[in-house]
N, C-alpha and C positions, 0 to 999 in steps of 0.2 A: 503737484501744485505747492506754493509754500502758503503759510497760515500766514495770517494779517498779525499785524500787531499794534498795540496801542500808544500812545504819547507818553511818556512819564511825566512831563511838564512841556506847557503851551505858554510861550513867551504873549501875551496882547500890545505889548508897549507903542510897539511902531503904529503910526496912522496910515501908510501907505505900503506900498509892494515892499519886499525888501530884493533887491538888485545884489548883493553881492553880500558873503562870509567869510572873513578869515579869521585865521587860528594864529596866537602868539609865538613867538620860535618855542618858548618856555611851557605851552599849553595850556598856562595859566586863566588866560582872559581869549574874549571870542571878540570881534568888529559886524557890524552889521551896516549897510546902507542901503537907506529907502528912499521912495519913492516922494515920502513926507520932509526932503530935504536937509531929513536927520541922521546921525549914525550914535547908536547904541555900545555900549561897553559891556561885557556882561560875562560875569566870574565861572570857571567853570568845576568851581570849588562847590558853590552853590545855589550856579543855575539864577542870580539875579543878577540883575540892573545895575551895574555901577559909575556908567558914565552916560551924558544924554550931549552929545557936539551937536551944537545948534549952531549957524550962520552963513550956511549955505542960501544962496537966492534961487537954486531952484532941484530939482531932482539930485540923490547921489547916485551915479552908475558904478562904481565900483570903489570899494576900496580896500587898504594895505593893514596889516599893524603888526609893528613891529613889542618887545617886551619892556619901551619906554614910549613911545609914540605912536600915532594913530595917523596915518595920510586916507583922505576921501578928493573925490575927484566929481567933476559936477557938471551939471547944462549949464549950468553957469559962467562956463569958460575958465573956471579957477581949479588948485588945486589948492588944499587946507591941510596942515600937521596940528594935530594935536598934542596935546598935554596927557597921559592916560589917567594920573594922579590924581590930578586937578581940572581937567574936562578945559583947560585954556586952549583957546586958539591961539598956538606958533607963530604961525606963518601964513601967509597966501602965496601963493606962484599964480602971477597975472600974465598973458604973453599969446593965448591958445585964443584965435578970434569963434571958435565954436564949441561944440559940447568935446568935453577931455570924457574917452573913455576908456581908458585902461591908463592902469600904474603900477611903476614897478621900481623896487627899491633895492639899489647893488652896490654895497658900500659904501662910499659919501655921496653916492649920487641920487637924484631920484630921475627917472624917467614918465614919458607921459606923452600917450598917443592920443589924437582929435582930427575929429570931422574933419577937419580944417588944414588935412593933407596932410600934414607935420608931424615930427616927433620929437621933443623937444628935452634938454637935460636940464637940470637944476643941481645945483647945490644943497644939499642937506640941512645945512645949517645953515647957511645963508639965503634970504630971500630971495635969490637971482638967479635969472637964467645964464647956461653957461655954452650952452649950444643947441642950433634949431639942425633939424633934419630935412630938408623938401627936397624932394623929386618925384613922391609918389603921385599919381594923376587923380586918387580919389581918398576917401577919409582910411586913417591909418586903424585896423582894428585891434592888432594884439602885439605883443612883446616879447623879447629873449636878449637874454645880455651872458655875454662871455667874453675871459681874458684870452688875446691869445698865445699864452704863456700856458694857458690850458691843452691849446690842439696843437698848437707851429712847433717842433724842432728846431734847434737854436742856428742852422744853418738855413729854414725856412724862413727865417724871421725877414720881416722886409725892413729894408734900409735906411728909408726915410728917417730922417733925423723926428720931423712932426711929429711921426706915427711910436716914435721909438719912445717919444715924452709918455705917453698911455698907449700900452696894450689894449683896452678895452674898447668893445665890439657891440654895440647895438642892432637887433634883429628886427624887422617890422613888418609884419603881415600887413595885406592892403586890400578894400575892393576892387583894387583896379589890376584885380589877379596875379599880381608878382607877391618877392618877397623881397626885402633890400636888407644888405649885412652894409652897418655904416663904421666909418672909424668914429670914437666916441672924441678924442681932442681935437679934432679936425672936422668933423662933420660930414666928410668926406664918404661917397657910397664907393665904399670896396668892389661888391657884388651888387648882381638883379640876378635875382633868383628867376628865368622862365619855365614856364611849363601846364600850371593852373589855367583852365579856362571857365575860372569863376573865382570870387573871392574868395581871401583865406580869410578862416574865420579862426583856425585856434593853431599855435603853436610849441611845439616838446623840444629841446634841446640834448641833445648827449652828447656832452664837448668831451668826452674822455677816445671816445670812439669817433671822433671828429660827424657826427652824421645830427640832422637837424629834421625832425619832421613836419609836413604841415597841411592841416584840413581844410576842405575846401566845398561852396556850391557847387562844383561843379561835379561831386560825388567822390572823387577820389583823394587818396592821403599820398603824397609824393614824399621818398626820404632823399636826402642830399649832403654832398661831402662838404663840412663847411669851408675846408682849406681852399679847394678849387672850383667850387660852384656846379658840381656834376652834377646831374637830378643819376641817383641810383637806381629805386625802383619805384613804382605807381600799384597801387593797392588798389582797385578796381572794382570790388565787390557790393560795395554799397547803392543803395537802390536813391539813395537822398542826401541832401546837405552832409557833411561832416561839420559837428558841432565841436565835437571834445576829444582826447586825447588822454591818454595815461600811457607811460613807458616804467614798467618793474622788469627786471631780471633777463631783459632781451625779450619781454613781450609786449608787443603794442597794442592794447586796446582803445577802441574807436568807437563814440557814440555820434547816433545818425538819426535826419529826421526821418529815413524807412523804420524808423522805431526798433532798431536793434542795436546790443552793441556787439562788436567782432573781434576777435584776438587773434591776432600773427605774428608770425616768430619775422625779428625782424629783420635775422639773418638768412631766410632763404626767400621770404617774401611769402609764404606759405598761411593761411588762413586756418585756425586749425580749430576754431568755436565760434559759433553765434550763440549770439544768447537774447533770446525773447518771450516775451511775454509784457511786454510795454503796449501804451494801446495811444502814444502818441510819442512824440520827439523825445528823445533822449536826451538830455541837456544837460545832464552834468556826470560827473562818474568819478569813484574814487576806492584802488583797490588798498584792501587792508588782511593781512595774516589771512591768504588764500580766498579770500571773498571778493569778489566785486559788486559794490553799492551802486546804484543807480539813481539819478532822479529826473524826471520825467513830465511831458509836457500835460499829460495825465491824473496831475496832482499826487501821483504815488510813490515812493521811492520802493525802493526791491532791494534784496542781497543775491547774489548766483554764488556757487560752488562755482571758482573761478577755473575750475580743471575739466569736470564736467558740462556743466554747462546748468546746471539745475539750478531751479529757482527754488529756495531756501524761506524765504519771506518778503511779502507783500507789508509795508508799510504805511496805513492808509490815514485821511484826516486833512489834510492839506483841502483845500477848494481850487487853487489853480496851479501853474506851472510852479515847480520846484525848479530856484535858478542856482542851487549852490548846494554843496553836502562839505561837512565836517567831519574827524573824527578822533575821538580822544578818549582812552581811560574808559574803553568797550562803551562809549557813549555816540549815537551819532545824531547829529546834527543837522538839521532841514530849514531852509531858509525859500519862503515860497514869494509868490506876487498877491498873496493872499494877505499878506501881510505877520504872519506868525512865523515867529520859532519853535520849532517844535523840538525836541531831543526824546531821543528813543533807548530805551537798555539793548544792546545785543551782547551781552555777557552768553547768552543761552545759544547763538549762535556759535560765537568763537569759540566757544568750549567743546560744542558738535564738530565744528571744524579742526581743532588740533585733536581730538581723540582719532578723528579719520584719517588725518595726515601722519598721527603714530603709528595707527595698523598697517596706512601702505607703505610706512618705512619699514614696521617690521617683518611686514610681509617682503618689499624686496631684501632684505635684510637674508630672510630666509631661504628666497630663492637663491639670491647669490653665495650662500654657504651651500647649497645640495648645487648649485655648479659647481664648486671650487670641490667639492667632493665627486662631482663626476669626474673632473677633470682629472683628479692626484688618481681616482681609483683605473683611469682609462691608461693613464700614464707608465701604472704601474702592471696593468695587463701588457701593454706594450713592451715594458722591461722584460717581462715574462718569456714574452712570443720570443724577442730579438734572442734573446739565450737560451733559448731551449732551440732553436735554430742555427746556433754557434755564431751568431752577428757580435 
């Protein structure tokens, strides 16, 4: 069993549950979006709140942090852009007619998905909508983005002039059980991926390998070829909705309402590990340095050895579900529906894991060396036999 850990800091500034936690690309700041309708900016250097973004008329569902700008979306049907230094609202993106539940920033684009059954594309710098993606029969829950240049060979590229202008594609997952792929430039649906029999809750993209993974309330994960739209594999062992996915080194980790995380080999579809100990749904997960960190509806975060599945530590202190986790500089950040951001020191776990990995590599090296010496000995014996036999 893992031992318990106590938080090195508890941040209680929010007056409502924290729905999301975003880390800036440079690792200097964290952004939390809350049920209290505000977002807060935190420094990873001193763990202090350095910004309070107010203006939304309802709760914040999701947030995204860049180095110089922050983005929040809300049940008030809008998205807002904020200056991280001044806290000033720089833009309000209006157009959705229901709750905006997800945003994604890519290049100069801002994408959003809503309960109004649409996804939309906005210019980050100009406060205007560029495109609307209409075709889902129910709300859009999750988004992914890629360029056809990442996945298509020159001879495969679409010839239509309209798509040659911009080769960006948006992927949307919906409660209508489908995944759709859209050309950003035209808003045209390029593919509809059919197979799920439940809402699509999470997407993860592996553009270099032309693969898309989708998790659903039908208890399955499906992998798709994003060029042809072909369904490649169905991962079926979960006994509850698949809530979150993480892809690392061709290993796919899936967190589920069945209280487990499973690890799959992407290339074969084989399930190679199941991580147990959760007392409720696994709501979020993050892989770091050979350790799998999870957040659960049981209000605990956990650290597992990703290879052996052994539980290494339990982080107790939250009162409600942990909605999101981030890791930076060997600190674990957990954001919960109890309204707190908790910060945990994970240096001890990371050091132990590094020592274990070093021992394993050393043992593998000795084994390999023994194998080489054995082969060398056998070859020599073989040569001696051949000489004695006059061969």
